[in-house]
PyMOL Python script that loads the backbone (N, CA, C, O; Angstrom):
from pymol import cmd

cmd.read_pdbstr("""\
ATOM      1  N   MET A   1      -8.316  -4.450   7.936  1.00  0.00           N
ATOM      2  CA  MET A   1      -7.076  -4.261   7.222  1.00  0.00           C
ATOM      3  C   MET A   1      -5.935  -4.768   8.104  1.00  0.00           C
ATOM      4  O   MET A   1      -5.854  -4.440   9.287  1.00  0.00           O
ATOM      5  N   ALA A   2      -5.068  -5.560   7.515  1.00  0.00           N
ATOM      6  CA  ALA A   2      -3.926  -6.092   8.249  1.00  0.00           C
ATOM      7  C   ALA A   2      -2.922  -4.973   8.492  1.00  0.00           C
ATOM      8  O   ALA A   2      -2.848  -4.005   7.735  1.00  0.00           O
ATOM      9  N   GLU A   3      -2.157  -5.125   9.557  1.00  0.00           N
ATOM     10  CA  GLU A   3      -1.143  -4.126   9.843  1.00  0.00           C
ATOM     11  C   GLU A   3       0.157  -4.800  10.254  1.00  0.00           C
ATOM     12  O   GLU A   3       0.164  -5.906  10.794  1.00  0.00           O
ATOM     13  N   ARG A   4       1.250  -4.108   9.985  1.00  0.00           N
ATOM     14  CA  ARG A   4       2.567  -4.612  10.324  1.00  0.00           C
ATOM     15  C   ARG A   4       3.291  -3.492  11.056  1.00  0.00           C
ATOM     16  O   ARG A   4       3.239  -2.338  10.630  1.00  0.00           O
ATOM     17  N   VAL A   5       3.968  -3.821  12.153  1.00  0.00           N
ATOM     18  CA  VAL A   5       4.717  -2.843  12.929  1.00  0.00           C
ATOM     19  C   VAL A   5       6.201  -3.032  12.604  1.00  0.00           C
ATOM     20  O   VAL A   5       6.727  -4.143  12.662  1.00  0.00           O
ATOM     21  N   MET A   6       6.857  -1.931  12.263  1.00  0.00           N
ATOM     22  CA  MET A   6       8.275  -1.970  11.934  1.00  0.00           C
ATOM     23  C   MET A   6       8.993  -0.859  12.685  1.00  0.00           C
ATOM     24  O   MET A   6       8.414   0.189  12.971  1.00  0.00           O
ATOM     25  N   LEU A   7      10.248  -1.098  12.998  1.00  0.00           N
ATOM     26  CA  LEU A   7      11.082  -0.066  13.595  1.00  0.00           C
ATOM     27  C   LEU A   7      11.733   0.742  12.488  1.00  0.00           C
ATOM     28  O   LEU A   7      11.916   0.248  11.374  1.00  0.00           O
ATOM     29  N   LEU A   8      12.079   1.965  12.790  1.00  0.00           N
ATOM     30  CA  LEU A   8      12.704   2.836  11.800  1.00  0.00           C
ATOM     31  C   LEU A   8      13.997   2.214  11.269  1.00  0.00           C
ATOM     32  O   LEU A   8      14.305   2.360  10.086  1.00  0.00           O
ATOM     33  N   ASP A   9      14.753   1.528  12.116  1.00  0.00           N
ATOM     34  CA  ASP A   9      15.999   0.896  11.682  1.00  0.00           C
ATOM     35  C   ASP A   9      15.754  -0.168  10.618  1.00  0.00           C
ATOM     36  O   ASP A   9      16.609  -0.376   9.758  1.00  0.00           O
ATOM     37  N   GLU A  10      14.614  -0.844  10.655  1.00  0.00           N
ATOM     38  CA  GLU A  10      14.290  -1.866   9.656  1.00  0.00           C
ATOM     39  C   GLU A  10      14.082  -1.258   8.270  1.00  0.00           C
ATOM     40  O   GLU A  10      14.277  -1.938   7.262  1.00  0.00           O
ATOM     41  N   LEU A  11      13.691   0.003   8.212  1.00  0.00           N
ATOM     42  CA  LEU A  11      13.411   0.671   6.944  1.00  0.00           C
ATOM     43  C   LEU A  11      14.592   1.484   6.422  1.00  0.00           C
ATOM     44  O   LEU A  11      14.524   2.053   5.332  1.00  0.00           O
ATOM     45  N   ARG A  12      15.664   1.538   7.190  1.00  0.00           N
ATOM     46  CA  ARG A  12      16.784   2.423   6.858  1.00  0.00           C
ATOM     47  C   ARG A  12      17.395   2.128   5.487  1.00  0.00           C
ATOM     48  O   ARG A  12      17.783   3.064   4.787  1.00  0.00           O
ATOM     49  N   ASP A  13      17.491   0.866   5.083  1.00  0.00           N
ATOM     50  CA  ASP A  13      18.137   0.504   3.822  1.00  0.00           C
ATOM     51  C   ASP A  13      17.169   0.448   2.643  1.00  0.00           C
ATOM     52  O   ASP A  13      17.573   0.099   1.534  1.00  0.00           O
ATOM     53  N   GLN A  14      15.906   0.783   2.862  1.00  0.00           N
ATOM     54  CA  GLN A  14      14.917   0.732   1.791  1.00  0.00           C
ATOM     55  C   GLN A  14      14.573   2.145   1.334  1.00  0.00           C
ATOM     56  O   GLN A  14      14.559   3.081   2.134  1.00  0.00           O
ATOM     57  N   SER A  15      14.298   2.287   0.051  1.00  0.00           N
ATOM     58  CA  SER A  15      13.878   3.608  -0.444  1.00  0.00           C
ATOM     59  C   SER A  15      12.417   3.832  -0.063  1.00  0.00           C
ATOM     60  O   SER A  15      11.660   2.879   0.118  1.00  0.00           O
ATOM     61  N   ILE A  16      12.038   5.078   0.055  1.00  0.00           N
ATOM     62  CA  ILE A  16      10.649   5.403   0.390  1.00  0.00           C
ATOM     63  C   ILE A  16       9.714   4.913  -0.708  1.00  0.00           C
ATOM     64  O   ILE A  16       8.584   4.511  -0.430  1.00  0.00           O
ATOM     65  N   GLN A  17      10.182   4.946  -1.960  1.00  0.00           N
ATOM     66  CA  GLN A  17       9.366   4.469  -3.071  1.00  0.00           C
ATOM     67  C   GLN A  17       9.078   2.979  -2.921  1.00  0.00           C
ATOM     68  O   GLN A  17       7.947   2.543  -3.136  1.00  0.00           O
ATOM     69  N   ALA A  18      10.089   2.197  -2.556  1.00  0.00           N
ATOM     70  CA  ALA A  18       9.898   0.756  -2.390  1.00  0.00           C
ATOM     71  C   ALA A  18       8.922   0.458  -1.255  1.00  0.00           C
ATOM     72  O   ALA A  18       8.080  -0.432  -1.376  1.00  0.00           O
ATOM     73  N   VAL A  19       9.030   1.188  -0.171  1.00  0.00           N
ATOM     74  CA  VAL A  19       8.131   0.973   0.976  1.00  0.00           C
ATOM     75  C   VAL A  19       6.697   1.302   0.586  1.00  0.00           C
ATOM     76  O   VAL A  19       5.779   0.544   0.901  1.00  0.00           O
ATOM     77  N   LEU A  20       6.496   2.425  -0.099  1.00  0.00           N
ATOM     78  CA  LEU A  20       5.143   2.819  -0.491  1.00  0.00           C
ATOM     79  C   LEU A  20       4.549   1.846  -1.497  1.00  0.00           C
ATOM     80  O   LEU A  20       3.356   1.549  -1.433  1.00  0.00           O
ATOM     81  N   GLU A  21       5.356   1.345  -2.422  1.00  0.00           N
ATOM     82  CA  GLU A  21       4.854   0.373  -3.391  1.00  0.00           C
ATOM     83  C   GLU A  21       4.439  -0.925  -2.707  1.00  0.00           C
ATOM     84  O   GLU A  21       3.429  -1.521  -3.081  1.00  0.00           O
ATOM     85  N   LYS A  22       5.204  -1.372  -1.709  1.00  0.00           N
ATOM     86  CA  LYS A  22       4.844  -2.584  -0.967  1.00  0.00           C
ATOM     87  C   LYS A  22       3.523  -2.399  -0.215  1.00  0.00           C
ATOM     88  O   LYS A  22       2.689  -3.304  -0.176  1.00  0.00           O
ATOM     89  N   VAL A  23       3.347  -1.229   0.372  1.00  0.00           N
ATOM     90  CA  VAL A  23       2.102  -0.942   1.101  1.00  0.00           C
ATOM     91  C   VAL A  23       0.928  -0.944   0.136  1.00  0.00           C
ATOM     92  O   VAL A  23      -0.121  -1.516   0.431  1.00  0.00           O
ATOM     93  N   ALA A  24       1.100  -0.305  -1.021  1.00  0.00           N
ATOM     94  CA  ALA A  24       0.014  -0.223  -1.997  1.00  0.00           C
ATOM     95  C   ALA A  24      -0.322  -1.593  -2.563  1.00  0.00           C
ATOM     96  O   ALA A  24      -1.499  -1.916  -2.723  1.00  0.00           O
ATOM     97  N   GLU A  25       0.680  -2.403  -2.868  1.00  0.00           N
ATOM     98  CA  GLU A  25       0.441  -3.725  -3.442  1.00  0.00           C
ATOM     99  C   GLU A  25      -0.120  -4.698  -2.414  1.00  0.00           C
ATOM    100  O   GLU A  25      -1.015  -5.485  -2.726  1.00  0.00           O
ATOM    101  N   GLY A  26       0.395  -4.650  -1.201  1.00  0.00           N
ATOM    102  CA  GLY A  26      -0.008  -5.603  -0.171  1.00  0.00           C
ATOM    103  C   GLY A  26      -1.341  -5.293   0.466  1.00  0.00           C
ATOM    104  O   GLY A  26      -1.985  -6.191   1.008  1.00  0.00           O
ATOM    105  N   GLY A  27      -1.773  -4.048   0.416  1.00  0.00           N
ATOM    106  CA  GLY A  27      -3.052  -3.668   0.998  1.00  0.00           C
ATOM    107  C   GLY A  27      -3.056  -3.640   2.514  1.00  0.00           C
ATOM    108  O   GLY A  27      -4.123  -3.583   3.124  1.00  0.00           O
ATOM    109  N   GLU A  28      -1.876  -3.679   3.138  1.00  0.00           N
ATOM    110  CA  GLU A  28      -1.831  -3.627   4.594  1.00  0.00           C
ATOM    111  C   GLU A  28      -1.191  -2.328   5.040  1.00  0.00           C
ATOM    112  O   GLU A  28      -0.383  -1.742   4.318  1.00  0.00           O
ATOM    113  N   GLN A  29      -1.552  -1.882   6.225  1.00  0.00           N
ATOM    114  CA  GLN A  29      -0.954  -0.663   6.733  1.00  0.00           C
ATOM    115  C   GLN A  29       0.305  -1.010   7.502  1.00  0.00           C
ATOM    116  O   GLN A  29       0.402  -2.070   8.120  1.00  0.00           O
ATOM    117  N   VAL A  30       1.267  -0.102   7.455  1.00  0.00           N
ATOM    118  CA  VAL A  30       2.536  -0.280   8.158  1.00  0.00           C
ATOM    119  C   VAL A  30       2.624   0.800   9.226  1.00  0.00           C
ATOM    120  O   VAL A  30       2.436   1.985   8.950  1.00  0.00           O
ATOM    121  N   ILE A  31       2.910   0.374  10.437  1.00  0.00           N
ATOM    122  CA  ILE A  31       3.128   1.308  11.537  1.00  0.00           C
ATOM    123  C   ILE A  31       4.626   1.360  11.782  1.00  0.00           C
ATOM    124  O   ILE A  31       5.247   0.347  12.105  1.00  0.00           O
ATOM    125  N   VAL A  32       5.207   2.550  11.627  1.00  0.00           N
ATOM    126  CA  VAL A  32       6.645   2.724  11.825  1.00  0.00           C
ATOM    127  C   VAL A  32       6.855   3.357  13.187  1.00  0.00           C
ATOM    128  O   VAL A  32       6.343   4.442  13.463  1.00  0.00           O
ATOM    129  N   ARG A  33       7.616   2.672  14.043  1.00  0.00           N
ATOM    130  CA  ARG A  33       7.914   3.197  15.379  1.00  0.00           C
ATOM    131  C   ARG A  33       9.235   3.937  15.345  1.00  0.00           C
ATOM    132  O   ARG A  33      10.263   3.388  14.951  1.00  0.00           O
ATOM    133  N   LEU A  34       9.193   5.190  15.763  1.00  0.00           N
ATOM    134  CA  LEU A  34      10.385   6.027  15.816  1.00  0.00           C
ATOM    135  C   LEU A  34      11.084   5.841  17.158  1.00  0.00           C
ATOM    136  O   LEU A  34      10.460   5.392  18.120  1.00  0.00           O
ATOM    137  N   PRO A  35      12.381   6.181  17.238  1.00  0.00           N
ATOM    138  CA  PRO A  35      13.118   5.982  18.493  1.00  0.00           C
ATOM    139  C   PRO A  35      12.503   6.677  19.705  1.00  0.00           C
ATOM    140  O   PRO A  35      12.620   6.161  20.816  1.00  0.00           O
ATOM    141  N   GLY A  36      11.864   7.811  19.535  1.00  0.00           N
ATOM    142  CA  GLY A  36      11.264   8.535  20.663  1.00  0.00           C
ATOM    143  C   GLY A  36       9.928   7.973  21.120  1.00  0.00           C
ATOM    144  O   GLY A  36       9.318   8.520  22.038  1.00  0.00           O
ATOM    145  N   GLY A  37       9.455   6.884  20.497  1.00  0.00           N
ATOM    146  CA  GLY A  37       8.183   6.288  20.872  1.00  0.00           C
ATOM    147  C   GLY A  37       7.015   6.723  19.999  1.00  0.00           C
ATOM    148  O   GLY A  37       5.926   6.156  20.091  1.00  0.00           O
ATOM    149  N   GLN A  38       7.233   7.727  19.148  1.00  0.00           N
ATOM    150  CA  GLN A  38       6.168   8.155  18.257  1.00  0.00           C
ATOM    151  C   GLN A  38       5.956   7.098  17.178  1.00  0.00           C
ATOM    152  O   GLN A  38       6.842   6.295  16.886  1.00  0.00           O
ATOM    153  N   GLN A  39       4.762   7.119  16.595  1.00  0.00           N
ATOM    154  CA  GLN A  39       4.435   6.171  15.541  1.00  0.00           C
ATOM    155  C   GLN A  39       3.888   6.906  14.328  1.00  0.00           C
ATOM    156  O   GLN A  39       3.190   7.913  14.450  1.00  0.00           O
ATOM    157  N   ILE A  40       4.222   6.379  13.154  1.00  0.00           N
ATOM    158  CA  ILE A  40       3.701   6.907  11.896  1.00  0.00           C
ATOM    159  C   ILE A  40       2.981   5.767  11.199  1.00  0.00           C
ATOM    160  O   ILE A  40       3.532   4.674  11.070  1.00  0.00           O
ATOM    161  N   VAL A  41       1.764   6.006  10.752  1.00  0.00           N
ATOM    162  CA  VAL A  41       0.971   4.992  10.073  1.00  0.00           C
ATOM    163  C   VAL A  41       0.979   5.277   8.577  1.00  0.00           C
ATOM    164  O   VAL A  41       0.655   6.383   8.145  1.00  0.00           O
ATOM    165  N   ILE A  42       1.353   4.266   7.787  1.00  0.00           N
ATOM    166  CA  ILE A  42       1.306   4.364   6.330  1.00  0.00           C
ATOM    167  C   ILE A  42       0.264   3.343   5.882  1.00  0.00           C
ATOM    168  O   ILE A  42       0.428   2.143   6.101  1.00  0.00           O
ATOM    169  N   ALA A  43      -0.806   3.823   5.254  1.00  0.00           N
ATOM    170  CA  ALA A  43      -1.899   2.933   4.866  1.00  0.00           C
ATOM    171  C   ALA A  43      -2.360   3.259   3.447  1.00  0.00           C
ATOM    172  O   ALA A  43      -2.394   4.425   3.054  1.00  0.00           O
ATOM    173  N   PRO A  44      -2.715   2.223   2.677  1.00  0.00           N
ATOM    174  CA  PRO A  44      -3.223   2.472   1.332  1.00  0.00           C
ATOM    175  C   PRO A  44      -4.648   3.013   1.378  1.00  0.00           C
ATOM    176  O   PRO A  44      -5.428   2.659   2.262  1.00  0.00           O
ATOM    177  N   GLN A  45      -4.971   3.855   0.438  1.00  0.00           N
ATOM    178  CA  GLN A  45      -6.323   4.392   0.296  1.00  0.00           C
ATOM    179  C   GLN A  45      -7.075   3.484  -0.672  1.00  0.00           C
ATOM    180  O   GLN A  45      -6.544   3.162  -1.735  1.00  0.00           O
ATOM    181  N   PRO A  46      -8.290   3.063  -0.340  1.00  0.00           N
ATOM    182  CA  PRO A  46      -9.032   2.228  -1.285  1.00  0.00           C
ATOM    183  C   PRO A  46      -9.257   2.971  -2.596  1.00  0.00           C
ATOM    184  O   PRO A  46      -9.572   4.161  -2.610  1.00  0.00           O
ATOM    185  N   GLN A  47      -9.090   2.249  -3.684  1.00  0.00           N
ATOM    186  CA  GLN A  47      -9.245   2.870  -4.995  1.00  0.00           C
ATOM    187  C   GLN A  47     -10.725   2.970  -5.345  1.00  0.00           C
ATOM    188  O   GLN A  47     -11.469   1.992  -5.261  1.00  0.00           O
ATOM    189  N   LEU A  48     -11.129   4.159  -5.733  1.00  0.00           N
ATOM    190  CA  LEU A  48     -12.520   4.391  -6.093  1.00  0.00           C
ATOM    191  C   LEU A  48     -12.706   4.122  -7.578  1.00  0.00           C
ATOM    192  O   LEU A  48     -11.917   4.580  -8.405  1.00  0.00           O
ATOM    193  N   THR A  49     -13.733   3.393  -7.903  1.00  0.00           N
ATOM    194  CA  THR A  49     -14.056   3.175  -9.305  1.00  0.00           C
ATOM    195  C   THR A  49     -15.414   3.804  -9.578  1.00  0.00           C
ATOM    196  O   THR A  49     -16.391   3.547  -8.874  1.00  0.00           O
ATOM    197  N   LEU A  50     -15.451   4.612 -10.588  1.00  0.00           N
ATOM    198  CA  LEU A  50     -16.690   5.299 -10.934  1.00  0.00           C
ATOM    199  C   LEU A  50     -17.451   4.517 -11.993  1.00  0.00           C
ATOM    200  O   LEU A  50     -16.854   3.913 -12.884  1.00  0.00           O
ATOM    201  N   LYS A  51     -18.758   4.536 -11.887  1.00  0.00           N
ATOM    202  CA  LYS A  51     -19.594   3.901 -12.896  1.00  0.00           C
ATOM    203  C   LYS A  51     -19.625   4.791 -14.133  1.00  0.00           C
ATOM    204  O   LYS A  51     -19.528   6.012 -14.007  1.00  0.00           O
ATOM    205  N   PRO A  52     -19.756   4.213 -15.320  1.00  0.00           N
ATOM    206  CA  PRO A  52     -19.840   5.056 -16.508  1.00  0.00           C
ATOM    207  C   PRO A  52     -21.124   5.888 -16.500  1.00  0.00           C
ATOM    208  O   PRO A  52     -22.144   5.478 -15.946  1.00  0.00           O
ATOM    209  N   LEU A  53     -21.053   7.041 -17.113  1.00  0.00           N
ATOM    210  CA  LEU A  53     -22.229   7.905 -17.193  1.00  0.00           C
ATOM    211  C   LEU A  53     -23.291   7.276 -18.089  1.00  0.00           C
ATOM    212  O   LEU A  53     -22.952   6.617 -19.072  1.00  0.00           O
ATOM    213  N   PRO A  54     -24.558   7.467 -17.769  1.00  0.00           N
ATOM    214  CA  PRO A  54     -25.604   6.887 -18.610  1.00  0.00           C
ATOM    215  C   PRO A  54     -25.724   7.629 -19.940  1.00  0.00           C
ATOM    216  O   PRO A  54     -25.420   8.819 -20.029  1.00  0.00           O
ATOM    217  N   VAL A  55     -26.158   6.935 -20.939  1.00  0.00           N
ATOM    218  CA  VAL A  55     -26.431   7.551 -22.239  1.00  0.00           C
ATOM    219  C   VAL A  55     -27.914   7.901 -22.249  1.00  0.00           C
ATOM    220  O   VAL A  55     -28.767   7.026 -22.110  1.00  0.00           O
ATOM    221  N   LEU A  56     -28.211   9.176 -22.412  1.00  0.00           N
ATOM    222  CA  LEU A  56     -29.587   9.645 -22.350  1.00  0.00           C
ATOM    223  C   LEU A  56     -30.138   9.851 -23.756  1.00  0.00           C
ATOM    224  O   LEU A  56     -29.420  10.220 -24.685  1.00  0.00           O
ATOM    225  N   GLU A  57     -31.430   9.599 -23.875  1.00  0.00           N
ATOM    226  CA  GLU A  57     -32.079   9.840 -25.154  1.00  0.00           C
ATOM    227  C   GLU A  57     -32.397  11.321 -25.271  1.00  0.00           C
ATOM    228  O   GLU A  57     -32.568  12.007 -24.263  1.00  0.00           O
ATOM    229  N   GLY A  58     -32.477  11.810 -26.495  1.00  0.00           N
ATOM    230  CA  GLY A  58     -32.819  13.206 -26.713  1.00  0.00           C
ATOM    231  C   GLY A  58     -31.794  13.880 -27.592  1.00  0.00           C
ATOM    232  O   GLY A  58     -30.917  13.230 -28.161  1.00  0.00           O
ATOM    233  N   TYR A  59     -31.911  15.196 -27.698  1.00  0.00           N
ATOM    234  CA  TYR A  59     -30.999  15.941 -28.550  1.00  0.00           C
ATOM    235  C   TYR A  59     -30.898  17.370 -28.029  1.00  0.00           C
ATOM    236  O   TYR A  59     -31.705  17.806 -27.209  1.00  0.00           O
ATOM    237  N   VAL A  60     -29.913  18.074 -28.512  1.00  0.00           N
ATOM    238  CA  VAL A  60     -29.754  19.489 -28.202  1.00  0.00           C
ATOM    239  C   VAL A  60     -30.041  20.248 -29.489  1.00  0.00           C
ATOM    240  O   VAL A  60     -29.361  20.035 -30.493  1.00  0.00           O
ATOM    241  N   PRO A  61     -31.027  21.121 -29.477  1.00  0.00           N
ATOM    242  CA  PRO A  61     -31.379  21.826 -30.719  1.00  0.00           C
ATOM    243  C   PRO A  61     -30.256  22.761 -31.169  1.00  0.00           C
ATOM    244  O   PRO A  61     -29.518  23.320 -30.358  1.00  0.00           O
ATOM    245  N   GLU A  62     -30.154  22.909 -32.487  1.00  0.00           N
ATOM    246  CA  GLU A  62     -29.171  23.818 -33.071  1.00  0.00           C
ATOM    247  C   GLU A  62     -29.445  25.240 -32.588  1.00  0.00           C
ATOM    248  O   GLU A  62     -30.602  25.638 -32.452  1.00  0.00           O
ATOM    249  N   GLY A  63     -28.411  25.990 -32.332  1.00  0.00           N
ATOM    250  CA  GLY A  63     -28.540  27.391 -31.955  1.00  0.00           C
ATOM    251  C   GLY A  63     -29.014  27.635 -30.536  1.00  0.00           C
ATOM    252  O   GLY A  63     -29.429  28.752 -30.226  1.00  0.00           O
ATOM    253  N   TRP A  64     -28.970  26.645 -29.664  1.00  0.00           N
ATOM    254  CA  TRP A  64     -29.471  26.817 -28.316  1.00  0.00           C
ATOM    255  C   TRP A  64     -28.679  27.881 -27.559  1.00  0.00           C
ATOM    256  O   TRP A  64     -29.228  28.541 -26.676  1.00  0.00           O
ATOM    257  N   LYS A  65     -27.395  28.060 -27.889  1.00  0.00           N
ATOM    258  CA  LYS A  65     -26.595  29.067 -27.203  1.00  0.00           C
ATOM    259  C   LYS A  65     -27.008  30.494 -27.590  1.00  0.00           C
ATOM    260  O   LYS A  65     -26.897  31.427 -26.795  1.00  0.00           O
ATOM    261  N   ASP A  66     -27.476  30.631 -28.807  1.00  0.00           N
ATOM    262  CA  ASP A  66     -27.786  31.953 -29.316  1.00  0.00           C
ATOM    263  C   ASP A  66     -29.215  32.402 -29.008  1.00  0.00           C
ATOM    264  O   ASP A  66     -29.581  33.536 -29.317  1.00  0.00           O
ATOM    265  N   ALA A  67     -30.007  31.554 -28.420  1.00  0.00           N
ATOM    266  CA  ALA A  67     -31.413  31.889 -28.152  1.00  0.00           C
ATOM    267  C   ALA A  67     -31.499  32.953 -27.043  1.00  0.00           C
ATOM    268  O   ALA A  67     -30.589  33.088 -26.225  1.00  0.00           O
ATOM    269  N   LEU A  68     -32.596  33.694 -27.034  1.00  0.00           N
ATOM    270  CA  LEU A  68     -32.835  34.690 -26.008  1.00  0.00           C
ATOM    271  C   LEU A  68     -33.605  34.033 -24.865  1.00  0.00           C
ATOM    272  O   LEU A  68     -34.666  33.442 -25.068  1.00  0.00           O
ATOM    273  N   TYR A  69     -33.058  34.148 -23.682  1.00  0.00           N
ATOM    274  CA  TYR A  69     -33.684  33.540 -22.507  1.00  0.00           C
ATOM    275  C   TYR A  69     -34.151  34.657 -21.582  1.00  0.00           C
ATOM    276  O   TYR A  69     -33.458  35.661 -21.419  1.00  0.00           O
ATOM    277  N   PRO A  70     -35.341  34.484 -20.968  1.00  0.00           N
ATOM    278  CA  PRO A  70     -35.827  35.529 -20.054  1.00  0.00           C
ATOM    279  C   PRO A  70     -34.966  35.571 -18.789  1.00  0.00           C
ATOM    280  O   PRO A  70     -34.481  34.545 -18.312  1.00  0.00           O
ATOM    281  N   ALA A  71     -34.792  36.771 -18.266  1.00  0.00           N
ATOM    282  CA  ALA A  71     -34.012  36.938 -17.020  1.00  0.00           C
ATOM    283  C   ALA A  71     -34.860  36.440 -15.858  1.00  0.00           C
ATOM    284  O   ALA A  71     -36.062  36.695 -15.797  1.00  0.00           O
ATOM    285  N   GLY A  72     -34.215  35.721 -14.930  1.00  0.00           N
ATOM    286  CA  GLY A  72     -34.758  35.078 -13.778  1.00  0.00           C
ATOM    287  C   GLY A  72     -35.795  35.725 -13.033  1.00  0.00           C
ATOM    288  O   GLY A  72     -36.272  35.181 -12.038  1.00  0.00           O
TER     289      GLY A  72
END
""", "prot")
cmd.dss("prot")
cmd.show_as("cartoon", "prot")
cmd.util.cbc("prot")
cmd.orient("prot")
């Protein structure tokens, strides 16, 4: 993952929403250096895509909820 280092002063005129949208769209992490030497890393999380559930053959019999089941 690509990364970009920025000083806090460089971000002063930008809204937090704009910065986060750029990070999400660009796919790169941004390291923000604070005046005291501390650093904050802003990185996008990979988007998870789920596979569709399989369609199974079979059926559920009518009245299955009302049936009497033996205790365990």
